[in-house]
Structures are given as structure tokens and as C-alpha cells.
C-alpha positions in Angstrom: -187.4 -3.3 -26.9 -188.7 -1.5 -24.0 -186.3 1.7 -22.2 -186.3 2.3 -18.6 -188.3 6.0 -18.6 -187.0 8.6 -16.4 -189.3 11.7 -15.1 -186.9 13.8 -16.5 -187.7 15.6 -20.2 -185.8 13.0 -22.3 -185.7 12.1 -25.9 -187.6 8.9 -25.8 -185.3 7.4 -28.9 -181.6 8.0 -26.8 -178.7 8.9 -28.9 -180.2 8.6 -32.3 -183.1 11.4 -31.7 -181.0 13.6 -29.8 -178.2 13.9 -32.5 -181.0 14.2 -35.0 -183.2 17.5 -32.9 -179.4 18.9 -32.0 -178.1 18.9 -35.5 -175.4 16.5 -35.0 -174.1 13.0 -35.2 -174.4 10.2 -32.8 -170.1 10.2 -33.9 -170.4 13.5 -32.3 -172.1 12.8 -29.6 -169.5 9.7 -29.1 -166.7 11.9 -29.6 -167.6 14.1 -26.5 -168.2 11.2 -23.9 -164.7 9.6 -25.0 -163.3 13.2 -24.0 -165.6 13.1 -20.8 -167.8 15.9 -21.6 -170.7 14.3 -21.7 -172.3 11.3 -19.9 -174.9 9.7 -20.6 -177.4 6.9 -18.5 -177.5 3.5 -19.2 -180.9 2.4 -19.1 -181.3 -1.6 -17.9 -180.5 -2.8 -21.6 -177.0 -0.7 -21.7 -178.9 1.5 -24.2 -177.5 5.8 -23.8 -180.1 7.8 -22.6 -180.1 11.8 -22.2 -182.1 13.7 -19.6 -182.5 17.2 -19.2 -179.4 17.5 -17.8 -177.2 16.0 -20.3 -179.0 17.9 -23.0 -178.7 21.0 -21.4 -174.8 20.2 -21.0 -174.9 19.3 -24.7 -176.0 22.8 -25.8 -173.1 24.4 -23.6 -170.9 22.1 -25.3 -172.3 23.2 -28.7 -172.1 26.8 -28.5 -168.5 26.9 -26.9 -167.7 24.9 -30.2 -169.1 27.5 -32.3 -167.1 30.1 -30.1 -164.5 28.5 -31.4 -162.9 26.6 -28.2 -161.2 23.7 -28.3 -162.6 20.5 -26.3 -159.9 20.3 -24.0 -160.5 23.7 -22.9 -164.0 23.2 -22.8 -163.6 20.4 -20.3 -161.8 23.1 -18.3 -164.5 25.2 -17.9 -167.0 22.2 -17.5 -165.0 21.0 -15.1 -164.4 24.4 -13.4 -168.6 24.2 -13.1 -168.8 27.4 -15.9 -170.6 28.7 -17.8 -174.2 27.5 -17.4 -176.6 27.5 -19.7 -178.2 31.0 -18.7 -174.6 32.2 -19.4 -174.0 30.7 -22.6 -177.5 31.5 -23.9 -176.7 35.0 -22.8 -173.8 34.9 -25.4 -175.6 33.3 -27.9 -178.3 36.0 -27.6 -176.0 38.9 -28.0 -174.8 37.5 -31.3 -177.9 36.8 -32.4 -179.0 40.9 -32.0 -175.5 41.9 -33.3 -176.7 40.4 -36.6 -180.3 40.7 -36.3 -179.3 44.5 -36.3 -176.6 44.5 -38.8 -178.8 42.7 -41.1 -182.6 45.3 -40.3 -180.0 48.3 -40.8 -179.2 47.1 -44.5 -183.0 46.0 -45.3 -183.8 49.4 -44.5 -181.1 51.2 -46.7 -182.8 48.7 -49.3 -186.0 49.4 -48.8 -185.5 53.8 -49.0 -183.4 52.9 -52.3 -186.4 50.8 -54.0 -189.1 53.7 -53.2 -187.1 55.9 -55.1 -186.4 53.6 -57.8 -190.7 53.2 -57.9 -191.1 56.8 -57.7 -188.8 57.2 -61.0 -186.0 58.3 -59.1 -182.2 57.3 -59.1 -180.0 56.5 -56.2 -177.6 59.5 -55.9 -174.2 58.6 -55.4 -174.4 59.6 -51.4 -177.5 56.7 -51.3 -175.1 54.4 -52.9 -171.8 54.3 -50.9 -174.1 54.1 -47.7 -175.5 50.7 -49.6 -172.1 50.0 -50.4 -170.9 50.5 -46.5 -174.0 48.6 -45.0 -171.8 45.3 -45.2 -168.4 46.6 -45.0 -165.3 44.3 -45.5 -164.0 44.1 -41.8 -164.0 41.7 -38.9 -167.0 41.6 -36.6 -166.2 40.9 -33.4 -168.9 38.6 -32.7 -168.5 37.0 -28.9 -167.6 33.8 -30.9 -164.2 35.6 -32.1 -163.5 37.5 -28.9 -163.6 33.9 -27.3 -161.0 33.2 -30.2 -159.0 35.9 -29.5 -158.9 35.7 -26.2 -157.4 32.4 -26.6 -155.0 33.2 -29.1 -153.8 36.8 -27.9 -152.2 37.1 -24.9 -153.4 40.6 -23.1 -150.5 42.5 -24.3 -151.2 42.1 -27.4 -154.8 42.5 -27.5 -154.2 45.8 -26.0 -152.1 46.3 -29.2 -154.8 45.5 -31.8 -157.4 47.6 -30.1 -155.2 50.6 -30.2 -153.9 50.3 -33.7 -156.5 48.0 -35.7 -159.0 50.9 -35.9 -156.6 53.6 -37.3 -155.5 51.3 -40.2 -159.0 49.8 -40.8 -160.2 51.7 -44.1 -156.3 51.4 -45.6 -157.3 47.6 -45.0 -160.8 47.8 -46.7 -159.2 49.3 -49.8 -156.7 46.7 -49.7 -159.8 43.9 -49.9 -161.3 45.9 -52.7 -158.4 45.7 -55.0 -157.9 42.3 -53.7 -161.3 41.1 -55.4 -160.2 42.4 -58.7 -156.7 40.4 -58.3 -158.0 37.2 -56.7 -158.8 35.3 -59.7 -155.5 35.8 -61.4 -151.9 34.9 -60.0 -150.2 36.3 -57.2 -147.0 37.1 -59.1 -148.0 39.9 -61.0 -146.5 43.5 -59.9 -149.9 44.3 -59.2 -150.6 41.2 -56.8 -147.0 41.8 -55.4 -147.7 45.6 -55.2 -150.9 44.4 -52.9 -148.6 42.0 -51.2 -146.4 45.2 -50.5 -149.1 47.0 -48.9 -150.5 44.3 -46.9 -146.9 43.5 -45.3 -147.0 47.3 -44.3 -149.6 47.2 -42.6 -149.1 43.8 -41.0 -145.9 45.6 -39.4 -147.8 47.9 -38.4 -150.5 46.4 -36.4 -147.7 43.9 -35.1 -144.7 46.5 -34.3 -142.6 43.8 -36.1 -143.6 41.7 -32.9 -142.9 38.0 -34.1 -144.8 36.4 -31.8 -147.9 38.4 -32.4 -147.3 38.1 -36.0 -147.6 34.3 -35.6 -150.5 34.8 -33.1 -152.5 36.9 -35.9 -151.5 33.9 -38.4 -153.3 31.6 -36.0 -156.3 33.4 -35.4 -156.9 33.3 -39.2 -156.2 29.6 -39.3 -158.5 28.7 -36.4 -160.9 30.9 -37.8 -161.3 29.3 -41.2 -161.2 26.2 -39.6 -165.3 26.6 -38.0 -167.5 27.7 -40.4 -169.4 29.7 -37.5 -166.6 32.2 -37.0 -165.2 32.5 -40.7 -168.6 34.4 -41.6 -167.6 36.9 -39.0 -164.0 37.3 -40.6 -163.4 39.9 -43.8 -161.9 37.3 -46.0 -162.5 33.8 -47.3 -159.8 31.2 -47.5 -159.0 31.8 -50.9 -158.3 35.7 -51.1 -156.3 34.9 -47.4 -154.4 32.9 -49.2 -154.0 34.6 -52.8 -152.6 37.4 -50.3 -150.3 35.2 -48.0 -148.6 34.5 -51.5 -148.8 38.0 -52.8 -146.6 38.9 -49.8 -144.5 35.8 -50.4 -144.2 36.7 -54.2 -143.2 40.7 -53.2 -140.5 39.6 -50.4 -138.7 37.4 -53.0 -138.8 40.2 -55.6 -137.2 42.5 -52.9 -134.6 39.7 -52.4 -133.3 39.3 -56.0 -132.9 42.8 -56.0 
């Protein structure tokens, strides 16, 4: 079957080839089309075709989805005429640069440690500590997570978190390290309940007992776990997060029974 050719840079096999090249499914393309995000041009035989403009728009859509935006929000942004491909590329570039810098710093530390071992030496306590800190259990504020935070938290909530979170980051890191030793067990043990009590106290310090901020934090984590690209920047995986929540609930039940 002969298809209509256009002078723009077009994938010759239409929807199937576009989906393959962009790493998505045809079903996803249809979803974006039904939501009004994409409008492929039909050729004389009724086949969908994707030219340069459609492919650029698809790139923007996919990047914004990775940054945690909903389809409705992406539609609103595109209706406003922003962001364009250049703006999205800037965000993607900065995220990749940040990731590369973290990896390069860690590789330098490992290379130094290997040279010491090859020379017959040992890795002293200071170097071991530095290696342990190379990839700390902390929230990595990528542009994707910043976009999620801007969507979930009000400006006032963002200001409070920015002020309080750095002051208790070390305490969270210690708690996460202890969580690793307990997560394969049950959350209703004395040790787990004590961990839950510490987590509840830290959250109370973060939120100032503001119920709205507490709910927004929960939403932030849930939305983060819903997107694998975002989940990679969170300091806990879903299993540990759920365990910690159950430990906090067990602590609360224990307190109510006394």
C-alpha cells in the first residue's frame, strides 16, 4: 500500500515505527491522541502519519510524563504554547548532568580505593566513610521531582520543607540505615515500633503538625512511586516506605493501648 509522503522528516512506517523508535506502545500513542495531546495527520488511505511537528510534540509529552506531570496538566501546558522542545531539552540535559556528576564522583572514589588495594594497602576508615557517603539515602531533587513537588505542595508548604528538611537530613539517613536492618521482619516488634516513633517525630517536625502538609507529603511519595523514573530519585523503595508506615501505625496502636 502506497502512503502519502510529506516533505517533513517523517517516520515512513507511521504509528508502529514511531512507537518503536520512541520506546512506547501504539496503545500509548492512541491514548495521547484521544486525550488531545497528539493529532497525527491522516494520509489519503486513512493511515496516521507523524511528521517533524508531531515527533517534537511527542518528545515534549514523554519528557513531561517522566517529570511526573499528569496528562491533563500536559494538555494545559501545551494549550498555552509551552514548554517547547528547547525548554524540555534544557530540563533533560540538567537532569542528566546532575546524574553524570554523581556517578563520576563515585567512580573517582572507587578508583582511588582500588589503587590502594592494588598497592597492597588498605582502605582507611576515612576513605570507607567517604565511599559510604557517595550515594547517601536522600532525596535527589531532580527536575522531575521538583515538578512533582510544585504540583503537590503549596508555595508555603515548599518554603517550610526547604527550611526544615536540611536540619533533620542526618537523622533521616540514620533512620533509613536502621530501617534496612528491620525491613525483612515484621513491623510490629519493639525495635520497629521504636523506629516508627522516631519517624513520626521527624514528620511532625517537618510538618509542624499541619494536616494539609502531612497529606501532601503522603501524596508526594505515592505519586513518586507511581513513576519508575521518579522512584529512582527517592531515598526509599516502596517496600521500605510501606514497612515504615506500618511501623508508625504499630507505634500509634501501642501508645493507644497504654
